[in-house]
C-alpha positions as CSV (number, residue, x, y, z in Angstrom):
1,M,-8.2,-25.0,25.3
2,P,-6.9,-21.4,25.6
3,V,-9.5,-18.7,25.3
4,P,-8.7,-16.5,22.2
5,G,-7.0,-13.3,23.3
6,E,-6.4,-14.4,26.9
7,Y,-2.6,-14.4,26.5
8,F,-2.7,-11.0,24.7
9,E,-4.9,-9.3,27.3
10,A,-3.0,-10.7,30.3
11,R,0.3,-9.5,28.8
12,E,-0.9,-6.1,27.9
13,R,-2.6,-5.5,31.2
14,A,0.6,-6.4,33.0
15,L,2.5,-3.9,30.9
16,L,0.0,-1.1,30.9
17,G,-2.0,-1.4,34.1
18,T,-4.9,1.0,34.1
19,R,-3.8,2.5,30.8
20,Y,-4.9,-0.7,29.0
21,D,-8.6,0.2,28.8
22,V,-7.8,3.7,27.5
23,L,-5.3,2.7,24.9
24,Y,-7.3,-0.2,23.5
25,A,-10.6,1.7,23.5
26,A,-11.2,2.5,19.8
27,P,-13.1,5.7,19.2
28,C,-15.2,4.2,16.4
29,A,-15.8,1.1,14.3
30,V,-13.0,-0.1,12.0
31,R,-12.3,2.6,9.4
32,R,-11.2,2.0,5.9
33,G,-8.8,4.3,4.1
34,V,-7.3,5.1,0.7
35,T,-3.8,6.5,0.0
36,V,-3.4,8.7,-3.1
37,N,-0.8,7.6,-5.6
38,G,1.5,10.6,-6.1
39,L,2.6,9.3,-9.5
40,R,-1.0,10.0,-10.7
41,C,-2.0,13.2,-9.0
42,A,-1.8,15.3,-5.8
43,P,-4.1,14.5,-2.9
44,Q,-6.0,17.8,-3.3
45,E,-6.7,17.0,-6.9
46,F,-8.0,13.6,-6.0
47,A,-10.3,14.9,-3.3
48,A,-11.7,17.5,-5.7
49,A,-12.4,15.0,-8.5
50,V,-13.6,11.9,-6.7
51,D,-17.3,11.1,-6.4
52,F,-17.4,9.4,-3.0
53,G,-17.2,10.8,0.5
54,L,-13.8,11.4,2.2
55,E,-12.3,12.7,5.4
56,P,-8.7,13.7,5.9
57,S,-6.6,11.0,7.5
58,P,-4.7,11.9,10.7
59,F,-1.9,9.6,9.7
60,C,-0.7,10.8,6.2
61,D,-1.2,13.9,4.1
62,A,-1.7,11.7,1.0
63,A,-4.4,9.5,2.7
64,F,-8.1,9.8,3.4
65,L,-10.8,8.0,5.4
66,L,-13.8,6.6,3.6
67,T,-17.1,7.9,5.0
68,D,-19.4,5.2,3.4
69,P,-18.8,1.8,5.0
70,Q,-20.7,0.1,2.1
71,L,-18.5,1.6,-0.6
72,R,-16.6,-0.9,-2.8
73,P,-13.6,1.2,-3.7
74,G,-11.9,-1.6,-5.6
75,R,-14.5,-1.3,-8.4
76,H,-14.0,2.4,-8.9
77,A,-12.5,3.6,-12.1
78,Y,-9.8,5.6,-10.2
79,H,-8.8,2.4,-8.4
80,H,-8.5,0.6,-11.7
81,A,-6.4,3.5,-12.9
82,G,-4.0,3.3,-9.9
83,V,-5.0,6.7,-8.6
84,F,-5.4,5.3,-5.1
85,Y,-4.6,2.3,-3.0
86,V,-7.0,0.9,-0.4
87,Q,-5.1,0.8,2.8
88,E,-5.7,0.5,6.6
89,P,-5.3,4.2,7.7
90,S,-2.4,3.8,10.1
91,A,-0.5,1.6,7.6
92,S,0.2,4.8,5.6
93,V,2.7,6.1,8.2
94,P,5.9,3.9,8.0
95,A,7.0,4.5,4.4
96,G,7.0,8.3,4.9
97,L,9.5,8.1,7.8
98,L,12.3,7.3,5.4
99,G,12.1,10.6,3.6
100,V,12.7,9.0,0.2
101,R,13.9,11.4,-2.5
102,P,14.0,11.0,-6.3
103,G,17.1,9.2,-7.6
104,E,17.8,7.1,-4.5
105,R,18.1,3.3,-4.3
106,V,15.3,2.0,-2.1
107,L,14.6,-1.6,-0.9
108,D,11.2,-2.8,0.4
109,L,12.3,-6.1,1.8
110,C,8.8,-7.6,2.7
111,A,6.8,-5.7,0.1
112,A,3.5,-7.5,-0.7
113,P,0.8,-6.6,-1.2
114,G,2.4,-3.3,-2.2
115,G,0.7,-0.4,-0.4
116,K,3.8,0.9,1.3
117,T,5.8,0.0,-1.8
118,S,3.6,2.3,-3.9
119,Q,4.2,5.1,-1.4
120,L,8.0,4.7,-1.8
121,A,7.6,4.6,-5.6
122,A,5.6,7.9,-5.5
123,A,8.4,9.5,-3.5
124,L,11.0,8.4,-6.1
125,R,9.0,10.0,-8.9
126,G,10.2,7.4,-11.4
127,E,13.9,8.2,-10.7
128,G,16.4,5.9,-9.0
129,L,15.7,2.2,-8.3
130,L,13.0,0.5,-6.2
131,V,13.6,-3.1,-5.4
132,A,10.4,-4.7,-4.0
133,N,10.9,-8.2,-2.6
134,E,8.4,-10.8,-1.5
135,Y,9.3,-14.3,-0.3
136,V,5.9,-16.0,-0.9
137,A,5.5,-16.6,-4.6
138,A,1.7,-16.0,-4.8
139,R,2.0,-12.7,-2.9
140,A,4.9,-11.7,-5.2
141,G,2.4,-12.0,-8.1
142,V,-0.1,-9.7,-6.2
143,L,2.7,-7.2,-5.6
144,K,3.7,-7.2,-9.3
145,S,0.0,-6.6,-10.3
146,N,-0.4,-3.8,-7.8
147,L,2.7,-2.0,-8.9
148,E,1.6,-2.3,-12.6
149,R,-1.7,-0.7,-11.7
150,M,0.0,2.1,-9.9
151,G,2.1,2.9,-12.9
152,V,5.5,2.3,-11.3
153,T,8.2,2.3,-13.9
154,N,11.5,1.9,-11.9
155,A,10.8,-1.2,-9.9
156,L,12.6,-4.6,-9.8
157,V,10.2,-7.1,-8.2
158,L,11.8,-10.1,-6.7
159,N,10.6,-13.4,-5.2
160,E,13.5,-14.2,-2.9
161,S,14.6,-14.9,0.6
162,T,15.9,-11.8,2.3
163,A,19.2,-13.5,2.8
164,R,19.7,-13.8,-1.0
165,V,18.7,-10.2,-1.6
166,A,21.2,-9.0,1.0
167,A,24.0,-11.2,-0.5
168,A,23.3,-9.8,-4.0
169,F,23.1,-6.1,-2.9
170,P,25.7,-5.6,-0.1
171,A,25.7,-2.0,1.3
172,F,23.8,-1.0,-1.9
173,F,20.6,0.9,-0.8
174,D,20.1,4.4,0.5
175,K,16.8,3.5,2.3
176,V,15.4,0.2,3.4
177,L,11.9,-0.6,4.6
178,V,11.2,-3.7,6.7
179,D,7.4,-4.1,7.2
180,A,8.0,-7.4,8.9
181,P,5.8,-10.4,9.0
182,C,4.3,-10.3,12.5
183,S,1.7,-11.8,14.8
184,G,-0.9,-9.2,13.6
185,E,-2.2,-8.1,17.0
186,G,-3.1,-4.8,15.4
187,M,-5.5,-6.6,13.1
188,F,-7.7,-8.3,15.8
189,R,-10.7,-6.0,15.2
190,K,-10.4,-6.1,11.4
191,E,-9.6,-9.9,11.1
192,P,-11.1,-12.0,13.9
193,E,-9.2,-15.0,12.6
194,A,-6.0,-13.3,13.6
195,L,-7.2,-13.3,17.2
196,R,-8.2,-17.0,17.1
197,Q,-4.8,-18.0,15.8
198,H,-2.8,-15.9,18.2
199,S,-0.5,-17.4,20.8
200,A,2.8,-16.8,22.6
201,A,4.4,-19.3,20.3
202,L,3.3,-17.3,17.2
203,V,4.8,-14.2,18.8
204,A,8.1,-16.0,19.4
205,Q,8.2,-17.4,15.9
206,C,7.5,-14.0,14.3
207,A,10.1,-12.3,16.5
208,A,12.8,-14.7,15.4
209,L,11.9,-14.2,11.7
210,G,11.9,-10.5,12.1
211,A,15.3,-10.5,13.7
212,S,16.7,-12.5,10.7
213,I,15.1,-10.1,8.3
214,L,16.5,-7.1,10.1
215,D,20.0,-8.5,9.9
216,D,19.6,-8.9,6.2
217,A,18.3,-5.4,5.9
218,A,21.4,-4.1,7.8
219,A,23.7,-5.9,5.3
220,A,21.9,-4.3,2.3
221,L,22.0,-0.8,3.6
222,R,24.9,1.6,2.8
223,P,26.8,3.4,5.5
224,G,24.8,6.5,6.3
225,G,21.6,5.0,5.0
226,L,18.2,4.8,6.8
227,L,16.2,1.7,7.8
228,C,12.6,1.8,8.8
229,Y,11.3,-1.2,10.8
230,S,7.5,-1.6,11.3
231,T,5.0,-4.1,12.4
232,C,1.2,-4.2,12.9
233,T,1.5,-5.8,16.3
234,F,1.9,-4.7,19.9
235,A,4.1,-7.6,21.1
236,P,7.3,-6.3,22.9
237,E,9.3,-9.2,21.4
238,E,8.5,-7.9,17.9
239,D,8.6,-4.2,18.6
240,E,10.8,-2.4,21.2
241,A,12.6,-5.5,22.4
242,Q,13.3,-6.4,18.7
243,V,14.9,-3.0,18.1
244,G,16.9,-3.2,21.3
245,A,18.3,-6.6,20.4
246,F,19.1,-5.4,16.9
247,L,21.0,-2.4,18.2
248,A,23.0,-4.7,20.5
249,R,23.9,-6.9,17.5
250,H,24.6,-3.9,15.3
251,P,26.4,-1.2,17.2
252,E,26.9,0.7,13.9
253,F,23.2,1.6,14.0
254,T,21.5,4.3,16.1
255,V,17.8,4.9,16.6
256,L,16.5,8.3,15.4
257,P,13.4,10.2,16.6
258,A,10.6,9.0,14.2
259,P,9.5,12.1,12.2
260,T,5.8,11.8,12.9
261,N,3.3,12.8,15.6
262,A,1.1,9.8,14.8
263,G,0.3,7.6,17.8
264,A,2.5,7.8,21.0
265,P,6.1,7.3,21.9
266,G,7.5,3.7,22.3
267,E,7.7,2.3,25.8
268,A,10.8,1.6,27.8
269,A,9.0,-1.2,29.7
270,R,8.9,-3.2,26.5
271,C,12.6,-3.1,25.7
272,G,13.5,-6.3,27.5
273,A,17.2,-7.1,28.0
274,H,18.5,-4.3,25.7
275,P,17.2,-0.9,26.8
276,F,17.6,2.0,24.4
277,A,15.8,5.3,23.7
278,A,12.5,3.7,23.0
279,E,10.7,7.0,23.1
280,H,12.2,7.7,19.7
281,T,10.0,4.9,18.2
282,R,6.2,5.2,17.7
283,R,3.2,3.1,18.6
284,I,-0.3,3.5,17.2
285,Y,-3.0,2.1,19.5
286,P,-6.7,1.7,18.7
287,C,-7.4,4.9,20.7
288,H,-5.5,6.8,18.1
289,G,-7.9,5.9,15.4
290,G,-5.8,3.2,13.7
291,E,-5.8,-0.5,14.2
292,G,-2.3,-0.8,15.5
293,H,1.3,-0.2,14.3
294,F,4.8,0.1,15.6
295,M,7.7,1.8,13.8
296,A,11.3,2.7,14.4
297,L,13.7,4.7,12.3
298,L,17.4,3.6,12.4
299,Q,20.5,5.0,10.8
300,K,23.7,3.2,9.8
301,R,26.7,5.2,10.8
302,G,28.8,6.6,7.9
303,D,31.8,4.5,9.1
304,G,29.7,1.4,9.3
305,A,31.3,-2.0,8.8
306,P,32.0,-3.1,5.2
307,P,30.0,-5.9,3.7
308,E,32.6,-8.5,4.6
309,A,32.3,-7.7,8.3
310,E,28.5,-7.7,8.1
311,Q,28.7,-11.3,6.9
312,A,31.0,-12.3,9.7
313,R,28.9,-10.7,12.5
314,P,26.8,-13.2,14.6
315,R,23.3,-13.2,13.2
316,A,19.9,-14.0,14.6
317,A,18.5,-17.5,13.9
318,R,17.5,-17.9,10.3
319,G,13.8,-17.8,9.7
320,Q,14.0,-18.5,5.9
321,R,15.8,-20.9,3.7
322,G,18.4,-19.3,1.5
323,A,18.4,-21.9,-1.2
324,K,17.1,-21.0,-4.7
325,R,13.5,-22.1,-5.4
326,G,12.7,-22.9,-9.0
327,R,14.3,-21.6,-12.1
328,D,16.0,-18.3,-12.0
329,M,14.9,-15.5,-14.3
330,R,18.0,-13.6,-15.2
331,A,17.5,-9.9,-14.5
332,C,18.7,-7.4,-17.2
333,R,20.2,-10.1,-19.4
334,P,19.3,-10.4,-23.1
335,A,17.6,-13.6,-24.1
336,Q,17.2,-15.5,-27.4
337,G,14.2,-14.8,-29.5
338,G,11.4,-17.3,-30.1
339,N,8.3,-18.1,-32.1
340,G,10.3,-17.7,-35.3
341,V,11.4,-14.2,-34.4
342,S,15.0,-13.3,-33.8
343,R,15.9,-11.1,-30.8
344,A,17.1,-8.4,-33.3
345,E,13.7,-8.6,-35.1
346,A,11.7,-8.4,-31.9
347,R,13.7,-5.5,-30.7
348,A,13.3,-3.6,-34.0
349,E,9.5,-4.2,-34.0
350,G,9.2,-3.1,-30.4
351,E,11.3,0.0,-30.9
352,A,9.3,1.0,-33.9
353,F,6.1,0.6,-31.9
354,L,7.4,2.8,-29.1
355,R,8.6,5.5,-31.5
356,E,5.1,5.7,-33.0
357,Y,3.0,5.6,-29.8
358,F,5.4,6.4,-26.9
359,P,8.3,8.5,-28.2
360,G,9.3,9.4,-24.6
361,A,9.6,5.8,-23.5
362,A,11.5,5.0,-26.7
363,Q,14.4,7.1,-25.3
364,L,14.7,4.9,-22.1
365,P,16.9,1.8,-21.8
366,L,15.3,-1.1,-23.6
367,E,16.0,-4.8,-23.4
368,C,14.7,-7.8,-25.3
369,R,14.1,-11.1,-23.5
370,G,12.9,-13.8,-25.9
371,T,10.2,-12.0,-27.9
372,E,9.3,-9.6,-25.1
373,L,10.6,-6.0,-24.9
374,F,11.1,-4.3,-21.5
375,V,11.6,-0.6,-20.7
376,L,14.2,-0.6,-17.9
377,P,14.8,1.9,-15.1
378,R,17.5,4.5,-16.0
379,E,19.3,3.4,-12.9
380,G,19.4,-0.2,-14.3
381,C,18.5,-3.2,-12.3
382,G,21.5,-3.4,-10.0
383,P,23.4,-6.6,-9.3
384,A,20.4,-8.8,-9.6
385,E,22.1,-11.6,-11.5
386,G,20.9,-15.0,-10.5
387,L,17.9,-13.8,-8.4
388,R,14.4,-14.9,-9.0
389,V,13.0,-11.8,-10.9
390,V,9.2,-11.4,-11.2
391,Q,9.4,-8.1,-13.1
392,A,12.1,-5.7,-14.1
393,G,11.0,-2.3,-15.3
394,V,8.0,-2.2,-17.6
395,C,6.9,-5.0,-20.0
396,A,6.2,-3.1,-23.3
397,G,4.9,-6.1,-25.2
398,S,5.9,-9.0,-27.4
399,A,6.8,-9.4,-31.1
400,A,5.4,-11.7,-33.7
401,R,6.2,-11.9,-37.4
402,G,5.7,-8.4,-38.7
403,R,3.8,-7.0,-35.8
404,F,4.2,-6.0,-32.1
405,V,1.5,-6.8,-29.5
406,P,1.6,-4.2,-26.7
407,A,1.2,-5.2,-23.0
408,H,-1.3,-3.8,-20.5
409,H,1.7,-2.8,-18.3
410,L,3.0,-0.4,-20.9
411,F,-0.2,1.6,-21.0
412,M,-0.6,1.6,-17.2
413,A,2.9,3.0,-16.9
414,Y,3.0,5.5,-19.8
415,G,-0.7,5.7,-21.0
416,A,-1.0,9.4,-20.3
417,Q,1.9,10.0,-22.7
418,C,0.4,7.9,-25.5
419,A,0.2,9.6,-28.9
420,N,-3.2,8.1,-29.5
421,A,-5.9,8.0,-26.8
422,E,-9.6,7.6,-26.2
423,R,-10.4,10.2,-23.5
424,L,-13.2,9.5,-21.1
425,T,-14.5,11.1,-17.9
426,L,-15.6,9.6,-14.6
427,A,-19.2,10.5,-15.4
428,D,-19.1,9.1,-19.0
429,P,-21.1,5.9,-19.2
430,R,-18.5,4.5,-21.5
431,T,-16.1,4.3,-18.6
432,A,-18.2,1.8,-16.7
433,A,-18.8,-0.1,-20.0
434,W,-15.0,-0.3,-20.6
435,L,-14.3,-1.7,-17.2
436,R,-16.9,-4.4,-17.9
437,G,-14.9,-5.4,-20.9
438,E,-17.2,-3.9,-23.6
439,A,-16.1,-2.2,-26.8
440,I,-16.9,1.5,-26.8
441,P,-17.6,4.1,-29.5
442,A,-14.5,6.1,-30.4
443,E,-14.7,9.9,-30.1
444,T,-11.0,11.0,-29.7
445,A,-8.9,8.0,-30.7
446,A,-7.6,7.6,-34.3
447,P,-7.5,4.1,-35.9
448,G,-4.8,1.9,-34.4
449,W,-3.7,1.1,-30.8
450,A,-5.0,3.6,-28.3
451,A,-4.6,4.3,-24.6
452,V,-8.0,4.6,-22.8
453,L,-7.9,7.4,-20.2
454,A,-10.5,8.4,-17.6
455,D,-9.9,12.1,-16.6
456,G,-6.4,11.5,-17.9
457,F,-5.7,8.4,-15.8
458,P,-4.9,5.1,-17.7
459,L,-7.4,2.3,-18.0
460,G,-5.3,0.1,-20.2
461,F,-5.7,0.1,-24.0
462,G,-7.7,-0.9,-27.0
463,K,-7.6,-0.9,-30.7
464,Q,-9.7,1.6,-32.7
465,S,-11.2,0.2,-35.9
466,G,-14.3,1.3,-37.7
467,G,-15.1,4.0,-35.1
468,V,-15.1,1.5,-32.2
469,V,-12.4,0.9,-29.6
470,K,-12.1,-2.9,-29.1
471,N,-11.5,-3.8,-25.5
472,H,-8.1,-5.2,-24.4
473,Y,-8.6,-4.6,-20.7
474,P,-7.4,-7.9,-19.0
475,K,-10.4,-10.2,-18.2
476,G,-9.2,-10.8,-14.7
477,L,-9.4,-7.1,-13.8
478,R,-12.8,-6.3,-15.2
479,N,-15.9,-5.4,-13.2
480,L,-18.0,-8.4,-14.1
481,K,-20.5,-8.3,-11.2
């Protein structure tokens, strides 16, 4: 039986020689990090307000290292409020390479669980369109939940093969991120199971899948657009050799110098049969303080081939099925009402609720699907017809006879703008009680529906009655232990 890690070490020693022991010598134990959500606050504001120890991250200005290895950041009120995302420190680098700007169309093709997606969303500032796709249905649900927590308002979350996404959005996006499924060699210290499952066959399988996904990303990117490809592995077949083979298949692309000093330049010895300027890519080894990452920034020439030619070009072997799975949810299409409520009645009740509690959101594009009302991105949802949509925009709530029941998503997205709010602080004991699912005494909220805010950050909503805010925080999100 093969010894775990034997293939990996033999391969890397052959490539690196005496540099192996230096590059794979980590300066410390595995570090955990948090990345601040720019939709909530600036990194400096977060560092000044939070009540646990931090150190600046060497990888991203919006990220910090945790100083207490025993801390459970997922239970913190600011985590519940989407103020930060728990993220392996070096994983915060790739999204920033794209230089996303407000108003752009951005695609995260392999988005779950959503850390890099939330960084892209923060850069968009709620303007433009963010399409976040995940092929595995369960992981797509996790992605949806995380983007709701982070207050992202302009996302279209899909559960699709990358081939179907590319076919629906030909030459559509300004920026595309491919954080490809990989053999996970950068996770060996953090996840010992990754080491036990590792093999040359796994590397080959992941390389083939990554090539397929890159071809789909190329088809979805507009001429002149930028594509960032990243992995958390060191395998040449998935890193430099992958990029070299992609450039050979797609001569309309060029590799750009990655705009970061993190890690070290990529290595020409890993390019395989298709050499290119590998020094423009970046590698993060354990010696750099991260667990392991590779990233490359590519640009599609302005005179790139039209979508028809993209479809005709020879492609890498497919790694995913392109067939539809399950019933489609039609994006951005009105649906019939239900539960005895017509679509017109549901829309009227939802609009009245928004005008009373969220007058700003009431001015945004709205759409009724069944009895549910959604606040859509100003950009719209793009040509998503027929795709499996997990979430489009923000679910505002659902209508019943004579009343509107708001959704948790609405308050996480727009809670800071709510006309009625119970305002807490991090030190207020009512904050911990609220996150346990308890009702709390009202001090600032008037009777009726109310956002619950901790230092101005949303913690869902409740309903004030008789001087008490009744708890509507979802049971699955509460701090019960």
